[in-house]
C-alpha positions in Angstrom: -58.8 75.3 198.1 -56.8 78.5 198.5 -56.7 79.8 202.1 -58.9 83.0 202.4 -57.1 86.2 202.7 -58.4 89.1 205.1 -57.2 92.4 204.5 -57.3 93.8 207.9 -56.4 96.3 210.4 -56.3 95.5 214.0 -58.5 98.4 215.4 -60.9 98.4 212.6 -64.4 97.7 213.9 -65.5 96.1 210.5 -62.4 94.0 210.5 -62.9 92.8 214.0 -66.5 91.7 213.1 -65.2 89.6 210.1 -62.5 88.0 212.3 -65.0 86.9 214.8 -67.2 85.3 212.1 -64.4 83.6 210.5 -63.4 82.1 213.9 -67.1 81.0 214.6 -67.2 79.3 211.2 -63.9 77.6 211.8 -62.4 79.2 208.8 -58.7 79.3 208.7 -57.4 82.6 207.0 -54.4 84.5 206.3 -54.4 88.2 207.6 -52.7 91.0 205.7 -52.4 94.1 207.5 -53.5 97.2 205.6 -52.2 100.1 207.9 -54.8 102.9 208.2 -52.4 105.3 209.9 -50.0 105.1 206.9 -53.1 105.5 204.5 -52.2 102.1 202.9 -56.1 101.8 202.6 -55.9 104.6 199.9 -53.0 103.0 198.0 -53.6 101.8 194.5 -53.1 98.2 195.6 -55.8 98.3 198.1 -58.2 100.5 196.0 -57.9 97.6 193.4 -59.4 95.3 196.1 -61.9 97.8 197.5 -62.6 101.0 195.4 -64.1 102.6 198.6 -60.7 102.4 200.1 -61.9 100.8 203.2 -61.2 97.7 205.4 -61.6 94.8 205.5 -61.7 93.1 202.1 -61.9 89.4 201.9 -60.5 87.1 199.3 -62.4 83.9 199.5 -63.6 81.3 196.9 -62.1 83.2 194.1 -64.1 86.3 195.0 -63.1 89.6 196.5 -65.7 90.7 199.0 -66.3 94.0 200.5 -68.4 95.4 203.4 -68.2 93.3 206.6 -72.0 92.3 206.9 -72.1 91.1 203.3 -68.9 88.9 204.2 -70.5 87.5 207.1 -73.7 86.7 205.3 -71.6 84.9 202.7 -70.0 82.9 205.4 -73.4 82.0 206.7 -74.6 80.9 203.4 -71.5 78.9 202.2 -70.3 77.4 205.3 -73.5 76.6 207.1 -72.7 78.4 210.3 -75.8 79.4 212.2 -75.4 83.1 212.9 -78.9 84.0 212.0 -82.1 82.6 213.4 -84.1 80.0 211.4 -87.4 82.0 211.7 -88.1 85.3 209.5 -89.0 87.2 212.6 -85.9 86.3 214.4 -83.7 87.0 211.4 -85.3 90.5 211.2 -84.6 91.2 214.7 -81.0 90.2 214.5 -80.4 92.2 211.6 -82.0 95.1 213.1 -79.7 94.8 216.1 -76.6 94.4 213.8 -77.7 97.3 211.7 -78.2 99.6 214.7 -74.4 99.3 215.3 -72.9 98.8 211.7 -75.3 101.5 210.1 -76.1 104.0 212.9 -73.1 104.1 215.3 -70.3 103.0 213.2 -70.7 105.5 210.2 -70.4 108.6 212.4 -67.4 107.3 214.3 -65.6 106.2 211.4 -61.9 107.4 211.5 -62.1 109.5 208.3 -65.5 110.9 209.0 -64.3 112.2 212.5 -61.1 113.3 211.1 -62.9 115.5 208.4 -65.3 116.9 211.2 -62.4 117.8 213.3 -60.7 119.8 210.3 -63.9 121.5 209.6 -64.4 122.4 213.3 -60.8 123.2 214.0 -61.2 120.8 217.0 -58.6 119.3 219.0 -58.3 115.9 220.6 -60.7 116.6 223.5 -63.4 117.3 220.8 -62.7 114.1 219.1 -63.1 112.2 222.4 -66.3 114.1 223.2 -67.8 113.2 219.8 -67.1 109.5 220.1 -68.5 109.4 223.5 -71.6 111.1 222.5 -72.4 108.9 219.6 -71.1 105.7 220.9 -72.8 106.2 224.2 -76.2 107.1 223.0 -76.0 104.3 220.4 -75.2 101.8 222.9 -77.9 103.0 225.4 -80.5 102.6 222.6 -79.1 99.1 221.9 -79.6 98.3 225.5 -83.3 99.2 225.2 -83.5 97.0 222.2 -82.3 94.1 224.1 -85.4 94.5 226.5 -87.1 91.8 224.5 -88.2 88.1 225.3 -85.9 86.8 222.6 -82.8 88.2 224.3 -80.9 85.3 226.1 -77.3 84.7 227.0 -76.6 86.4 223.8 -78.4 89.1 222.0 -80.8 86.6 220.4 -81.0 83.2 222.5 -78.5 81.1 223.7 -76.0 81.1 220.9 -73.9 83.9 219.5 -74.9 85.4 216.1 -74.6 88.3 213.8 -75.8 90.9 216.4 -73.2 89.9 218.9 -70.4 90.1 216.2 -71.4 93.7 215.8 -71.9 94.4 219.5 -68.5 93.4 220.8 -66.3 95.6 218.6 -68.5 98.5 219.4 -68.1 97.7 223.2 -64.3 97.8 222.5 -64.7 101.3 221.0 -66.7 102.4 223.8 -64.0 101.6 226.2 -61.2 102.9 224.1 -62.8 106.3 224.1 -64.0 106.3 227.6 -67.9 106.1 227.0 -69.5 105.1 230.3 -71.5 102.0 229.4 -71.0 100.2 232.8 -74.6 100.6 233.7 -75.8 98.9 230.5 -76.3 95.5 232.3 -77.7 93.5 229.3 -74.8 94.7 227.2 -72.2 93.8 229.9 -73.7 90.4 230.5 -73.5 89.6 226.8 -70.0 91.0 226.7 -69.0 88.6 229.3 -70.6 85.6 227.7 -68.7 86.5 224.5 -65.4 87.0 226.2 -65.6 83.4 227.5 -65.7 82.3 223.6 -62.2 81.7 221.8 -63.8 82.9 218.7 -64.4 86.4 220.1 -61.2 86.5 222.4 -58.9 85.4 219.7 -60.3 88.0 217.4 -59.8 90.8 219.9 -57.7 93.8 218.6 -55.0 93.6 221.3 -54.5 89.8 220.6 -54.4 90.3 216.8 -52.0 93.2 217.1 -49.6 91.2 219.5 
């Protein structure tokens, strides 16, 4: 079987999610860098992989997959890794947590979106930082409130890491990168510490991947 290829960028939140999932599933893969700063994601070569011009793209099992959550669900379904609960209510909760980040926080903080806002507003770097802090900070405060739930355990849902944690940890990285103060979000911080102890998460960290 051909080794999967992850078309990746070290700082991409979506790529970071998929790296964690691949690690949790024990899937060896080849990483191919798509440099966002040089606009390699808009090249004809990459657009042939993903017409949206986004990262990541995942070549696996003869398929070219796009969208990080779809990739992770494919890994769950084909590799038997338990990243979603067995019960319908649990799956709904975990997906809601994952979507709160991947579909609410991430889109408004996407590099291309924010760059366009800066162009329209004539903003400088201080405006970019304020934008990121506002939307990441408020989004994670709401996520913290969602964690006030009986099903929250060592991780977002119970005692094993899953889809919600895979989405949360890259967003915590982004919060720290942009200086959003999330130090008081105690549930998030406790989950972050638990994830940091797991090689599947630490090995996927952007600083480790870049080095």
